[in-house]
N, C-alpha and C positions, 0 to 999 in steps of 0.2 A: 504494500500500500504506500503510495506517495502522497504527500500533502504539500500543497503549494499555496502561498499567499500570492494572489495575482496582482494586488494593489491595495493601497490604503486610501481612506477618504481624505479629501474630497475628489481626488483624481483617479478614482477606481475604474477598472475596466468594466465593460459590459460582458455579459455571459448569456448565451442562449442555451436553455435547457429544454428537453422534451417535456411538454406539459402532461403527457400521458404517464411518464415515469416519475416526475418530480412535482411535489406540491410547491406552490408559490413560484413556479417557473417564470412567470411574467415579471416578478420583482427583481430578477437578476439582470434585466436589460437596462436598469437605471445606472447612470454613470457617476452618480454622486456618492456611492457607497463603495467601501472596500470589499474585496471578495477573496475567498479562499476555497479551494476544492480538494477533495480526496479522489485519487485515481487508482484504479486497479487494472493493471495491464494496459495503461494508457487511456482507459475509459473513465469518464467522470462518474463517480458513484455517490458523491455527496457534495454539498456546497453550503457556504454560509456568507451572508452579506452583513456588513457592519458599518456604523458611522459614529462620529464623535457626538457627544451630548451637546446640545445647543448652548447650555449655560455653564458647563463644567468641562474644560479642555482635558482634564485628567481622567474623564470617564468615557468609555467606549460602549456603545450599545450593539449587541448582536441582534440584528433585526429578523433575519429569516434563515432558518436552518432546514435543509431538506436532504433526505437520503432517498436514493432510488427505491421505488416501491418493492422491487424484488430483493433488495439488500437490507431492508429494515430488520432490526433485531440482532444484527451482527456486531454491534458496538462501534460502527464506523463513525456515527455522529459524535459520540463522546471523544473519540480519538482526534477527530478534526477540531473540535472545540478546544481540546487540551493544547494543541499546537498553536492555534490562534491566540489562546489565552497567554501562553508563554511568550509569543512574539509581541503581543500587545504590551505586556508588562515590560519587556525589553525596550520597547519604544517609548516608555514613560507613562503608560496608562496605569494608574494605581487601582482603578476599579473598572470592572466590566459588568454590565447588566444585560438581562434578557427577560422578556415577558413570555410566559408559557401558558398554553391553553389546554394541556392534557397531562394525565399522570405519567405517561411514558416519557415525555420531555422533561418533566419535573425530576424523575428518577435519573435520567441520563445526565442532566446538568449537575445534579447532586453528586454524582460519581466523580466529577472533575472539579469539585471545590466550590460550586455555586451554592449559596444559601438563601433560603426564603427570607425576604425582608419584612414581611408582614403587610406589604403594600400590594395593591392591585391597580391595573390600568382601568380606564373608563369602560372597557369592554370585558372586564372581569378576568383578565389574564393575571396570573401571579407573577410578581417581580422577584427575580432571583439575582443575587449579586456575588461576584468574586472580588475579594480584596487581596492585593499583593501584601506581602509581609512588610514590616517596618524598614527593611533594607531595600525595598523595591524589587524583590524577587518574587517569582511566581510560586515560591514554596509556601505561600499563604494557603495554597490548596491543601496543605497538610493539617490545617486546623481541624480539630475534632468537630464532628457534626453533633449539634445538640439534638438528642433524640426527640425531645418534646417539640422543639421548633420544627424539626423535619416532619413529624407527624401532623403538626398544626397545618403546615402548608399542604401536605398531601391530602389531609382530611377536607380541605376547602373544595376538593373536587366532588365530594359527596353531594348528592342532591342535584347534580348537573346531568344533562342529557348524555349519558355514557352508554356505550355498547355493553353487552354482557361480558365480553372479554375485558374491556376496560374496568368494569366494576369488580371483576374477579381479581385482576391485577392490583387494583387499588386496595382492596381488603387484604390481600396477601402481603403487600408491601407495608401497609399500616401495621400489621401484626409483626412482621419481621423487623421493622425499624430501619435506621439509616443504612445506606449501601456501603460496601467496601470501596475505598477510594481507588480510582484508576489514575495511573500516571501517564 
């Protein structure tokens, strides 16, 4: 698996993804966001778009993360995010944020050091944040996950319109607790 950062905001490249394989494919043609991709055998299997916060130059927002439908569940998304996280911290971003709308994304981002902030967007997405450690390194991902805070965020998906598979996932992971960290 190769992971490449194609560009940083605001001079990011455009990227055309097949809308039948990738969610949010149309969002990747915007040129004002940075982009990174994961490739397997030269083929793009995942992508992320990101931009700086409008009011805080030290904060980067991950806007869209997508994994090819046939490759979901293989851990590609968290590996892609971990590389972008580390490179963003190396560029001086002390905090990264993302808004998630499903328990799968919540779990995947938790695995790479993102923590529930207690905040939501106007469309009820949960805001997760990664903070670099005091030395400005991505090792902040190693901070222990507060089990109560983890469960609080995950439990916010209860009562939402979820598939049976998502409900089962949610209940199993609430019972299990925080995930093992992925590096």
